[in-house]
Backbone as XML, in Angstrom:
<?xml version="1.0"?>
<chain id="A" units="angstrom">
  <residue number="1" name="MET">
    <atom name="N" x="-38.922" y="-14.622" z="-17.984"/>
    <atom name="CA" x="-38.743" y="-13.056" z="-17.415"/>
    <atom name="C" x="-38.394" y="-12.674" z="-16.035"/>
  </residue>
  <residue number="2" name="LYS">
    <atom name="N" x="-38.589" y="-13.786" z="-15.089"/>
    <atom name="CA" x="-38.151" y="-13.758" z="-13.970"/>
    <atom name="C" x="-36.538" y="-13.797" z="-14.043"/>
  </residue>
  <residue number="3" name="LEU">
    <atom name="N" x="-36.025" y="-14.676" z="-14.754"/>
    <atom name="CA" x="-34.684" y="-15.126" z="-15.225"/>
    <atom name="C" x="-33.776" y="-13.839" z="-15.401"/>
  </residue>
  <residue number="4" name="ILE">
    <atom name="N" x="-34.440" y="-12.964" z="-16.563"/>
    <atom name="CA" x="-33.717" y="-12.143" z="-16.774"/>
    <atom name="C" x="-33.382" y="-10.985" z="-15.785"/>
  </residue>
  <residue number="5" name="ILE">
    <atom name="N" x="-34.471" y="-11.068" z="-15.455"/>
    <atom name="CA" x="-34.478" y="-9.776" z="-13.863"/>
    <atom name="C" x="-33.630" y="-10.413" z="-12.936"/>
  </residue>
  <residue number="6" name="VAL">
    <atom name="N" x="-33.484" y="-11.177" z="-12.652"/>
    <atom name="CA" x="-32.290" y="-12.354" z="-12.044"/>
    <atom name="C" x="-31.053" y="-11.681" z="-12.302"/>
  </residue>
  <residue number="7" name="LEU">
    <atom name="N" x="-30.862" y="-12.126" z="-13.539"/>
    <atom name="CA" x="-29.427" y="-12.062" z="-14.174"/>
    <atom name="C" x="-29.000" y="-10.507" z="-14.198"/>
  </residue>
  <residue number="8" name="ALA">
    <atom name="N" x="-30.266" y="-9.752" z="-14.670"/>
    <atom name="CA" x="-29.907" y="-8.411" z="-14.265"/>
    <atom name="C" x="-29.406" y="-7.595" z="-13.043"/>
  </residue>
  <residue number="9" name="ILE">
    <atom name="N" x="-30.038" y="-8.156" z="-12.192"/>
    <atom name="CA" x="-29.817" y="-7.788" z="-10.729"/>
    <atom name="C" x="-28.023" y="-8.222" z="-10.210"/>
  </residue>
  <residue number="10" name="SER">
    <atom name="N" x="-28.218" y="-9.517" z="-10.628"/>
    <atom name="CA" x="-26.809" y="-10.046" z="-9.967"/>
    <atom name="C" x="-25.657" y="-9.501" z="-10.624"/>
  </residue>
  <residue number="11" name="LEU">
    <atom name="N" x="-25.825" y="-9.309" z="-12.359"/>
    <atom name="CA" x="-25.111" y="-8.427" z="-13.057"/>
    <atom name="C" x="-24.449" y="-7.220" z="-12.399"/>
  </residue>
  <residue number="12" name="VAL">
    <atom name="N" x="-25.728" y="-6.321" z="-12.342"/>
    <atom name="CA" x="-25.372" y="-4.907" z="-11.298"/>
    <atom name="C" x="-24.806" y="-5.085" z="-10.305"/>
  </residue>
  <residue number="13" name="CYS">
    <atom name="N" x="-24.669" y="-6.397" z="-9.206"/>
    <atom name="CA" x="-24.174" y="-6.292" z="-7.965"/>
    <atom name="C" x="-23.028" y="-6.934" z="-8.565"/>
  </residue>
  <residue number="14" name="ALA">
    <atom name="N" x="-22.565" y="-7.342" z="-8.767"/>
    <atom name="CA" x="-21.232" y="-7.811" z="-9.569"/>
    <atom name="C" x="-20.286" y="-6.678" z="-10.005"/>
  </residue>
  <residue number="15" name="MET">
    <atom name="N" x="-20.736" y="-5.777" z="-10.917"/>
    <atom name="CA" x="-20.338" y="-4.648" z="-10.932"/>
    <atom name="C" x="-20.300" y="-3.857" z="-9.963"/>
  </residue>
  <residue number="16" name="ALA">
    <atom name="N" x="-20.806" y="-3.520" z="-9.151"/>
    <atom name="CA" x="-20.630" y="-2.718" z="-8.140"/>
    <atom name="C" x="-19.699" y="-3.139" z="-7.361"/>
  </residue>
  <residue number="17" name="ILE">
    <atom name="N" x="-19.593" y="-4.583" z="-6.939"/>
    <atom name="CA" x="-19.004" y="-4.985" z="-6.114"/>
    <atom name="C" x="-17.159" y="-5.030" z="-6.757"/>
  </residue>
  <residue number="18" name="ILE">
    <atom name="N" x="-17.010" y="-4.936" z="-8.117"/>
    <atom name="CA" x="-15.849" y="-5.043" z="-8.542"/>
    <atom name="C" x="-15.471" y="-3.421" z="-8.756"/>
  </residue>
  <residue number="19" name="ALA">
    <atom name="N" x="-16.295" y="-2.631" z="-8.778"/>
    <atom name="CA" x="-16.410" y="-1.205" z="-8.607"/>
    <atom name="C" x="-15.785" y="-0.723" z="-7.446"/>
  </residue>
  <residue number="20" name="GLY">
    <atom name="N" x="-16.015" y="-1.380" z="-6.459"/>
    <atom name="CA" x="-15.842" y="-0.970" z="-5.164"/>
    <atom name="C" x="-13.994" y="-1.381" z="-4.853"/>
  </residue>
  <residue number="21" name="VAL">
    <atom name="N" x="-14.150" y="-2.969" z="-5.194"/>
    <atom name="CA" x="-12.515" y="-3.325" z="-5.070"/>
    <atom name="C" x="-11.860" y="-2.696" z="-5.832"/>
  </residue>
  <residue number="22" name="LEU">
    <atom name="N" x="-11.921" y="-2.101" z="-7.262"/>
    <atom name="CA" x="-10.958" y="-1.418" z="-7.712"/>
    <atom name="C" x="-10.777" y="0.149" z="-7.127"/>
  </residue>
  <residue number="23" name="VAL">
    <atom name="N" x="-12.033" y="0.718" z="-6.328"/>
    <atom name="CA" x="-11.586" y="2.194" z="-5.899"/>
    <atom name="C" x="-11.016" y="1.851" z="-4.874"/>
  </residue>
  <residue number="24" name="GLY">
    <atom name="N" x="-11.302" y="0.836" z="-4.104"/>
    <atom name="CA" x="-10.438" y="0.856" z="-2.610"/>
    <atom name="C" x="-9.073" y="0.271" z="-3.203"/>
  </residue>
  <residue number="25" name="GLY">
    <atom name="N" x="-8.915" y="-0.531" z="-3.993"/>
    <atom name="CA" x="-7.301" y="-0.648" z="-4.440"/>
    <atom name="C" x="-6.690" y="0.243" z="-4.529"/>
  </residue>
  <residue number="26" name="GLY">
    <atom name="N" x="-7.262" y="1.297" z="-5.705"/>
    <atom name="CA" x="-6.749" y="2.379" z="-5.765"/>
    <atom name="C" x="-6.074" y="3.661" z="-4.859"/>
  </residue>
  <residue number="27" name="ILE">
    <atom name="N" x="-7.215" y="3.524" z="-3.924"/>
    <atom name="CA" x="-7.358" y="4.525" z="-2.384"/>
    <atom name="C" x="-5.577" y="4.217" z="-1.768"/>
  </residue>
  <residue number="28" name="TYR">
    <atom name="N" x="-5.745" y="2.180" z="-1.593"/>
    <atom name="CA" x="-4.789" y="2.193" z="-0.821"/>
    <atom name="C" x="-3.443" y="1.703" z="-1.525"/>
  </residue>
  <residue number="29" name="GLN">
    <atom name="N" x="-3.252" y="2.132" z="-3.009"/>
    <atom name="CA" x="-2.328" y="2.450" z="-3.679"/>
    <atom name="C" x="-1.474" y="3.437" z="-3.691"/>
  </residue>
  <residue number="30" name="SER">
    <atom name="N" x="-2.363" y="4.456" z="-3.817"/>
    <atom name="CA" x="-1.924" y="5.851" z="-3.708"/>
    <atom name="C" x="-1.750" y="6.364" z="-2.084"/>
  </residue>
  <residue number="31" name="MET">
    <atom name="N" x="-1.767" y="5.647" z="-1.165"/>
    <atom name="CA" x="-1.352" y="5.304" z="0.209"/>
    <atom name="C" x="0.095" y="5.063" z="0.430"/>
  </residue>
  <residue number="32" name="LEU">
    <atom name="N" x="-0.125" y="3.872" z="-0.423"/>
    <atom name="CA" x="1.252" y="3.254" z="-0.325"/>
    <atom name="C" x="2.074" y="4.016" z="-1.278"/>
  </residue>
  <residue number="33" name="PHE">
    <atom name="N" x="2.004" y="4.883" z="-2.109"/>
    <atom name="CA" x="2.879" y="5.280" z="-3.001"/>
    <atom name="C" x="3.511" y="6.815" z="-2.391"/>
  </residue>
  <residue number="34" name="GLU">
    <atom name="N" x="2.386" y="7.378" z="-1.863"/>
    <atom name="CA" x="2.622" y="8.650" z="-0.815"/>
    <atom name="C" x="3.691" y="8.130" z="0.457"/>
  </residue>
  <residue number="35" name="GLU">
    <atom name="N" x="3.468" y="7.089" z="1.363"/>
    <atom name="CA" x="4.498" y="6.497" z="1.894"/>
    <atom name="C" x="5.488" y="6.350" z="1.593"/>
  </residue>
  <residue number="36" name="TYR">
    <atom name="N" x="5.940" y="5.834" z="0.155"/>
    <atom name="CA" x="6.945" y="5.554" z="-0.126"/>
    <atom name="C" x="7.867" y="6.658" z="-0.462"/>
  </residue>
  <residue number="37" name="MET">
    <atom name="N" x="7.095" y="7.640" z="-0.799"/>
    <atom name="CA" x="7.899" y="8.789" z="-1.427"/>
    <atom name="C" x="8.233" y="9.206" z="-0.291"/>
  </residue>
  <residue number="38" name="GLU">
    <atom name="N" x="7.481" y="9.454" z="1.123"/>
    <atom name="CA" x="7.931" y="10.122" z="2.422"/>
    <atom name="C" x="9.271" y="9.592" z="2.847"/>
  </residue>
  <residue number="39" name="ASP">
    <atom name="N" x="9.062" y="8.250" z="2.475"/>
    <atom name="CA" x="10.514" y="7.131" z="3.097"/>
    <atom name="C" x="11.577" y="7.605" z="1.983"/>
  </residue>
  <residue number="40" name="LEU">
    <atom name="N" x="11.551" y="7.823" z="0.843"/>
    <atom name="CA" x="12.771" y="8.328" z="-0.125"/>
    <atom name="C" x="13.032" y="9.529" z="0.175"/>
  </residue>
  <residue number="41" name="GLU">
    <atom name="N" x="12.233" y="10.048" z="0.512"/>
    <atom name="CA" x="12.701" y="11.634" z="0.889"/>
    <atom name="C" x="13.682" y="11.530" z="2.331"/>
  </residue>
  <residue number="42" name="ASP">
    <atom name="N" x="13.402" y="10.843" z="3.233"/>
    <atom name="CA" x="13.782" y="10.497" z="4.528"/>
    <atom name="C" x="14.937" y="9.891" z="4.119"/>
  </residue>
  <residue number="43" name="SER">
    <atom name="N" x="15.492" y="8.929" z="3.275"/>
    <atom name="CA" x="16.503" y="8.235" z="3.200"/>
    <atom name="C" x="17.402" y="9.126" z="2.676"/>
  </residue>
  <residue number="44" name="GLU">
    <atom name="N" x="17.429" y="10.524" z="1.887"/>
    <atom name="CA" x="17.732" y="11.159" z="1.536"/>
    <atom name="C" x="19.018" y="11.617" z="2.700"/>
  </residue>
  <residue number="45" name="LYS">
    <atom name="N" x="18.332" y="11.959" z="3.600"/>
    <atom name="CA" x="18.885" y="12.611" z="4.798"/>
    <atom name="C" x="20.252" y="11.282" z="5.258"/>
  </residue>
  <residue number="46" name="PRO">
    <atom name="N" x="21.414" y="12.075" z="5.345"/>
    <atom name="CA" x="21.924" y="10.968" z="5.518"/>
    <atom name="C" x="22.405" y="10.496" z="7.310"/>
  </residue>
  <residue number="47" name="GLU">
    <atom name="N" x="22.123" y="9.782" z="7.466"/>
    <atom name="CA" x="21.876" y="8.687" z="9.038"/>
    <atom name="C" x="23.174" y="8.527" z="9.661"/>
  </residue>
  <residue number="48" name="PRO">
    <atom name="N" x="23.455" y="8.586" z="10.989"/>
    <atom name="CA" x="24.487" y="8.248" z="11.382"/>
    <atom name="C" x="25.182" y="6.488" z="11.179"/>
  </residue>
  <residue number="49" name="LEU">
    <atom name="N" x="26.308" y="6.517" z="11.047"/>
    <atom name="CA" x="26.537" y="4.830" z="10.592"/>
    <atom name="C" x="26.295" y="4.139" z="12.149"/>
  </residue>
  <residue number="50" name="THR">
    <atom name="N" x="26.929" y="4.691" z="13.239"/>
    <atom name="CA" x="26.926" y="3.928" z="14.239"/>
    <atom name="C" x="25.665" y="4.558" z="15.565"/>
  </residue>
  <residue number="51" name="ASP">
    <atom name="N" x="25.311" y="3.880" z="16.091"/>
    <atom name="CA" x="24.111" y="4.526" z="17.112"/>
    <atom name="C" x="25.106" y="4.863" z="18.578"/>
  </residue>
  <residue number="52" name="SER">
    <atom name="N" x="25.357" y="5.723" z="19.070"/>
    <atom name="CA" x="26.148" y="6.428" z="20.069"/>
    <atom name="C" x="25.992" y="5.590" z="21.298"/>
  </residue>
  <residue number="53" name="ASN">
    <atom name="N" x="24.604" y="4.773" z="21.222"/>
    <atom name="CA" x="24.161" y="4.177" z="22.463"/>
    <atom name="C" x="24.616" y="2.816" z="22.548"/>
  </residue>
  <residue number="54" name="PHE">
    <atom name="N" x="25.656" y="2.651" z="21.534"/>
    <atom name="CA" x="26.008" y="1.323" z="21.760"/>
    <atom name="C" x="27.871" y="1.126" z="21.578"/>
  </residue>
  <residue number="55" name="PRO">
    <atom name="N" x="28.563" y="0.493" z="22.110"/>
    <atom name="CA" x="30.120" y="0.773" z="22.067"/>
    <atom name="C" x="30.285" y="0.110" z="20.774"/>
  </residue>
  <residue number="56" name="GLU">
    <atom name="N" x="31.477" y="0.631" z="20.513"/>
    <atom name="CA" x="32.029" y="0.245" z="18.761"/>
    <atom name="C" x="33.024" y="-1.362" z="19.191"/>
  </residue>
  <residue number="57" name="ILE">
    <atom name="N" x="32.491" y="-2.415" z="18.559"/>
    <atom name="CA" x="33.223" y="-3.591" z="18.771"/>
    <atom name="C" x="34.298" y="-3.943" z="17.506"/>
  </residue>
  <residue number="58" name="ASP">
    <atom name="N" x="35.376" y="-4.123" z="17.623"/>
    <atom name="CA" x="36.383" y="-4.082" z="16.584"/>
    <atom name="C" x="36.695" y="-5.737" z="16.375"/>
  </residue>
  <residue number="59" name="VAL">
    <atom name="N" x="36.202" y="-6.102" z="15.318"/>
    <atom name="CA" x="35.887" y="-7.364" z="14.445"/>
    <atom name="C" x="37.527" y="-8.207" z="14.529"/>
  </residue>
  <residue number="60" name="LEU">
    <atom name="N" x="38.260" y="-7.339" z="14.268"/>
    <atom name="CA" x="39.837" y="-7.592" z="13.801"/>
    <atom name="C" x="40.921" y="-7.335" z="14.701"/>
  </residue>
  <residue number="61" name="PRO">
    <atom name="N" x="41.598" y="-8.378" z="15.133"/>
    <atom name="CA" x="42.711" y="-8.078" z="16.545"/>
    <atom name="C" x="43.455" y="-7.334" z="15.978"/>
  </residue>
</chain>
């Protein structure tokens, strides 16, 4: 009888840990997706090809 109770408690604990990992992973994945979408929207804006703080270097003579 004690064995069944111990197994039931361990099963409940394992299920709770797995559920916590899945929920936490889902939240983290949604945060990453939102950040990806923001970066995608920012990348659609044209960026200057050169930085005005650096001088241009002519590689070919």
